[in-house]
N, C-alpha and C positions, 0 to 999 in steps of 0.2 A: 513812177508816180502811182500812188495808191488809187484804186478804182473805188471811189466812195459810193457810187450808185450800186455796185455789186455788193459792197459791204452792207448797205442799208437793206437790200433785198434779203440777204441772209438773216439779218437781225429780225426782220419782220416775220420770216418763216419760223424762227426760233420762238418768238413771242407767241405766235399762233399755236405752235406745238405745245408750249407750256400751258396755255389757256385751255386747250382741248384736254390735256392730261389731268388738270385739276378739276375740270367739270366732270370728267368721267369718273374720277376718284370719289368726288362728293356724291355722285348719283348712286354709288354702291352702298347700301345700308345693310348692316348685319342685324338679324332678328333671332331671338331665342325661340327655337322651335320645340325644344324638349328639355325637361328638367328631370333628372334622376336622383334618387336619394336612397339611403339604406338606414334602417333603424338598428341602432346598436345599443341594446340595454346595458346600463352600467353595472348590472348585477352579474353579467356573464363573466365566467372565470378568466377569460383572456383579457378582460378590462379591469379585473380586480387588482387594486393597488394596495399592497400590504401596509404601506406607510399611512395611507388615508384611513384604513380600517383601524390601525393601532392608535391613530389620533382620536377617532370618533368613539372607540370602544368604551373608555372610562366614562364619557358623558352619557352614552346610551345606558350603561349599567347603572349610573347614578339616577337617571330619570326613571328607569324601570323599577328601581328599588323604591323610589318615592311613590310611584303610581300603584305599586303592588303591596304596599304596607297596609296591613289590616287596620281599619278605623272603627268598624262596628260590626254587628251581626244582625242579619235579617231572618226572622223566624219562619217566614213563608214568602213565596214569590209574589211580588206586586206587579200586576199587569194592567195596562190601560184598556185592554180589550175585554176585561172580565166584567164590566158593568155597562148598562145602557146610558144612564144619566150621570153616573159618577163612578170613579174607580179608586181602588186603594192607593195606587201610585199617584193618581191625580190629587186625592185628598192630602197625601203627604206633601207633594210638591207645593200646593197652594198654602197649606198651613205653615210649612217651613219658610216659604218666601215671605208670607205676611209677618211671621214672628221675627225673623232675622232682619227683614227690611225695616221693621219698626224700630229696631235698635239704631239704625242709621238715621231714619226719618225723624225720630224724636230728638236725637242729638243735634241734627242740623236745623230742623224747622220747628221743633217743639210741638209737633202734631202727630196724630196717630193714623196709620193706614186702616181704613175701615173694611175694605174688601180686596180680595186678590182674585184676578181672573187671568189664566194663562190659556194656551191653546193645546189641545190634545195632540195635534200633529207635531208639536215641538218636543214631545217625549219620544225619543228614538230607540228606546230599549226598555226591557223589563228591569226590575230590581230583583235579581234572583235570590233564592233562599241560600243562606250561608254567609260567608265572610264578605264584608263590604269594604271596598278600597276606593282610592281616588280615581282609579281607572274606571270603576263602576260609574262614577259621576260623569266622566268624559263620555262614556258610552250612552248614558241617558240623555245628556245635554251636550252634544258635540259642537254646538254653535257658540258664537261669541256674544249672545244676547245679554244685555244688562237690565237691571231693574229700574223701571220708570214709574213714578207715581203721577196720576192724572187726577185733577180736581174736577169732579163731575157733579152736576145738579141731579136731584132725585129723578127728574124727567129722563135723563140719560141712563140712570140705573134701571128704569122700567124698560127702556130700549134694549139695554144689555140683556135683561131677562127674556124679552121677546126674541132676541137673536138666539139666545141659548136654546130656547124651545124649538125654534125653527131649524136649527142646526142638527139637533138630535145626536149630539156627540158629547162624550163625557169630558168636557173641558175642565181642567182643574179650577175649582171654585172654593173660596173660603170667605167667611164673614157675612154671608147672606144665605138665607133659606127661603124656600117658597114651595107652593103646591101647584101642580098642573091639574086644572079641572077637566071635566068631561068634554068641554068645548075647546080644549087645548090652549086655554088662557091661564095666566098666572094669577094666583091670589095668595093672601097671607104672606106677602113679601116682607121679610124682616132683615134689617141691616144691623148687625151686632145686637140682635134680639129686639129691636124696636121697629115699628112700622115705617116704611120708607116715606119721606116727605118730598114732594116735587121740587120745592124751592131750597131745600137743604143741600149744602155742599158736602159731598162724600169724597174721601181720598181713596182712589183705587190703584192698587199695585198691579203692574203688568210688565211685559217686556218691551224693549224699545221698538221692535218690529210691529207689534200689535198697536202700540201707542199712536202710530201714524196711520192707522186704519187697515193694517195688514190683516189678511184672512177675512176681509169684509167686515171687520169690527169698526165700522165708520163712526159709531157713537163716541169713540175715543177722540176723534177729531173735533168734537164739540166741547172738549174740556176747557175750563176757564183758566187753568194754570197747569204747568208741567214741571216736574222735578226729576232730574236724572240723578239717580243715587250712585251711578258709576260702580255698581256692584254686580258682577256677572252671576247669572243664575247658577251656573256650574259651581262657582266658588261658594255660593250660599249653601248648596248641597254638601260640598266638602266640609265647610265649617261646621255644619250641623252634624255630619257623620262623626266628626272629631269630638263632639260634645256628648254623644250618647253611647251607651254600651250596646243597646238593642234597639233596632228600628221598630217603632210601633206600627201595628196594622190598624189603620183608621177606617172604621166601617160605619161611623155615625151617619144618619140619614139627613142629607141637606136638601134633597129634592124629592118630594113625594108626589105620587100620581093617584088621582081618584079612580 
């Protein structure tokens, strides 16, 4: 006859053993104490895959050919650091942006851009003397900024001029002229050759970054209307370079100081 009591005792011991085993197992936690890595540049010879290079090569050559095709000629180096209140490259940038921006703005809105204001910091390179290519435009304007037109009242135009004087930087400016008097205030402010009127609406071209108050140009945030022309400033330059044989050196005085 089977001894049930003995059998039950063995079962109890087995259950207790399993319980202890699982509790002990769960109490052991593994922690990551060290992570090691190695930087492997893809340009190293041991990682160079001829098949990939052969696939990319024709695309690279095509892009380089487009970027390096001569579009125009610049008779002298244009540099933003060459002037205190304005610069030759700044004048060019502002004039070209206003001119080509107006082609789009007039077609879409039947209106004219009155003023163009960009930021000196957005110009990232000189325009060197010699052949001008699409690559030149990428070097000058490496960012993806596009042209935006803000409708501002004359009051904000006055704020814009005050900002310009306080900044003391040669920000690209077109369509407006003024004189800085001995007290560091602006006078004889003209927009398209006419005295600025506080309640008049003026259309100011700038880039999408500045239009939101970037670089502390908060007067743009007071605009009564905004138009995104979806026209990259870099493309504006490239389109202009394609149109002309020789880049003009624009030295007309837009800001005078008493």
